[in-house]
N, C-alpha and C positions, 0 to 999 in steps of 0.2 A: 547790330547789336549797338544800340546808343549806350551812352554814359561811359564811367571806365571802371576801373577795378581799385578798391580803396583796401588799403590795410594796416591796422592798427599796428606802432610802433613803440616800443618798451625797452630795447635792449636786450631782454629775457631770450632765454634757449628758444621757448616755444613760440615766442614774438618773431625772432630769425626763420624760424622754421614756417612761419606763417608768410614771412614777406617772399621765400623763395617759391612756395604754392604759389602766392597772388602773382608773382611776375610770372610765372608757367601758365597761370590762368589768362593773363593779359596777352601773352605772348600768342597763344592758342585762339584767343578771340578775337586779337586785332584792336585791342585797346590800350587807352594809356592806364599806367602806374599811376598811383597817388600814396605815398607815405605819409601817415598821417601819427604825431606823438602830442598826448593830452599833457597838459601841465595842472596840476587840481590849484584852484585859487587857495592864497596861504588864509590860513584859520585864524590868524590876529590881523588887526590892521594894517596898511600897506603904509608907511612912513611918507612922506611928499617928496615928489622927483624919484624914489626906488620904483623902481616896474616890478609889476606883479609876477612875473614870474620868477623872483629874485630878490624880496624884499631885505633878506639878511646876508646879500651877497654872497651865496653861497654856491653861484655856478651855477644853477639849475638849467639853465638855458644852452651853458655850452654842454653840458651832461647830454638833455636833448639835440642838440646839435652832433654832438659821437654818435649818438645810437642811431641816428636818420643818416649820417653817412657810412656807418656799418651795413644799416637796411639797403641802402642805395648800392653798395658794393655786391651786397650778396644778389640784390635782384639782378643787376648789371651782368652777374656771372652767370644767372640762371636763363635770362631773356636780353641779350645785347642791343637787340633792334626796338626792343620797348621804350616808349618817350614815359620817362619819370621827373615827378612834381612831387615836391616835400615840403611839410608844413607843421612848425609848433603853434596848437592852439592851446587855449586857455580851458580849463572845465574838465567835469569827470570822464573816464576815459568813454565809459559807455555812450554819454549823451553826446558827446563828441563824435563819435563816429554814427550815430544815430541821425545826427544833422549831416553829414558828410555825406551819409548813405541815399540823403535826396536826390542826389544827381550822380551817382551809380550804379553801375548795374550788376555789381558785386562787391560785399563787403569781407573781408577777411579777418579774421581774428586767431592767435593761439589757442589751446585749449584751457587755458585758465584752470590749470590742472592744481589751483591751489586751495580752492575751493570748491563746492557743490555748485551743479548747474543755474540754480536760482540766485546765488551769490555772486560768480564769477562775471566777468566782462562780458564772456560769450554768453552765458545765461541771462544775463540784462540785457545784452544787444537782440537775441532772438525774440523778445518781447515787445521792440519798440524799434526794428529797423525797417527802413522803407523799402527794400530791394533782397534778393537772396541774400543768405548769410553761409558762408563756408566757415566751419570750424576747423581748422586742421588740429588733428593729435594720433598719434598711432604713427604705425611705419606707412611711407608714402609707396603705392603702390601704381604703378603702371598699367600693370596688367590686371586680370581679374575683371567679376562683374560690377555693374554699380547695381543697388538693392537699394528698393521703392519700398519704402513701410507705411502703413497706415487701415485706414477702413474707407468706408464708402461717399465720407465727408467731403463738403466742395472743397475744403483745404486740401484733401489729400487729391483730387482731381486736378488741382492746379500744382502740386508736386508731382503728379505724373507727368505733365506737359514735361517739366525740367527734367524729370529722369530718362524722359524718352531721349529728349534732345540730346543730352549729357552722354547715353550709351551709344547712340548714334555717332557724336563725334568724337567720342575715343573707341570708336570700332569694336565692341565689346555687346555682350548680353545683358539683359535686364533682367532680374531677380524679385520677383513680387510677393511682400511676406505681408499677408492679408493680419490685421490683430483682432478680427472678430471671426473666427470661425471658417468658413467655406466662402466668405465673401471676397468675390473678385469683381465687384464693378466697376469700381477706381481703377482699371486699366482698358477703358474703352478702346471699341473695336475701332472707332475714328483714328486715333493716336496709333493702335497697330496700321491702320493703312496710310497713315502720314509719315510714319518710319518704317518703311518694309523691310529697311535691313538690319532692324532690331529683333533679336530672339528674344521673346518672352515664355520666362520659365516661371511656374508658382510652386513656392515652398510654404508649406502650412505649418503655422507655428500652434503647438498644441500645449503640451504640457511643459512648464520652464521656459515659458516663451521669452522670458528676457536675456536666460543664460543663451536661447537658442538663436536670439537676433544679435546678439554679442559674439556667439561663435560664429557667426555667417558675416560678419564684419573682417573676420581676420582674412581672409584673400580676397575681399572686395577693394575695389578702387576707392568707390565711395558709397555712403549711404545718404538718401534722401527723405526726410520725413517734412509732412504739411503741419501748418502752423494755424493755429483756428486765431486767424485775428491779432489782434494785441492788447496786450496786460501784463499778467502776472506770468512767468514762464511756467509757473507750474501747472496754470490753464490751459495755456496753448498747446503743447505737444500731445500727442494721441495715448496718454495713459503714460502708465510706469515703463510700458514697453518702449518708447520713444525717450524718454528720460533718461534711462540705463544704457541706453548709445550713446547718448550724448555725452553721459558721465563714464561709460569703461569702455565703448566700443574702440576696435582696434584699426582703424581707418579713418579719414575726414568724413565729416557730416554735413549736408548741406540742408539748411533749415530754410523752407522757403514761406514765408509770412501771407497770409490772405491779400489778392490784391496785386502781387508786384510781379507776376508772371502773365 
């Protein structure tokens, strides 16, 4: 797999959880890890000679360096063999990570629990990213199945490729949750032939589908959702069911934008 694993850093607890998850992902994939911290452009004009990240001398850049140093320490504890680079970048966090994602195999962010999916960095990034996005949330599980959510759309078929590969690499089962009745066409036979080591189990979502999906995430390692192209996050995920797991899921969620697998 080409590229690297990119993770957004801001010093918050959810960010540090994301760093540890990103280091684990980089280690098992044999990729480098890039720690990226975004600093917003100042709202007021920057005085001549003052750096844009610190126009008022309040030490923003020093704070960013400290956050990156702690992030690197956490990452090395998880995956000491991984090559790590770090960078302070100017701009709005979601746009900075979108730009970084053009050269990445995977972009990792915290769950953005301070706001709803469409307003959080995680929610914005899933609408713009150029590679799969891992939103780290809930408890970290190293056992349990990979869960695939979706319908028969092309976006979900790409997510199925990612989900099969993850289940195979993690040595676990794949649980498929169709969001449209008995539609199971998005777990195609060719993928089952490509990954013969993966046991596929179908679980029907009937009444209270959103609650059932959140419950299914309780003992899962990962939930995988396909995104329909790029644009507003409300338009991308497969209905309220997909958005519910991004908001309330009890494990990490991988969102696979169209054309990235």
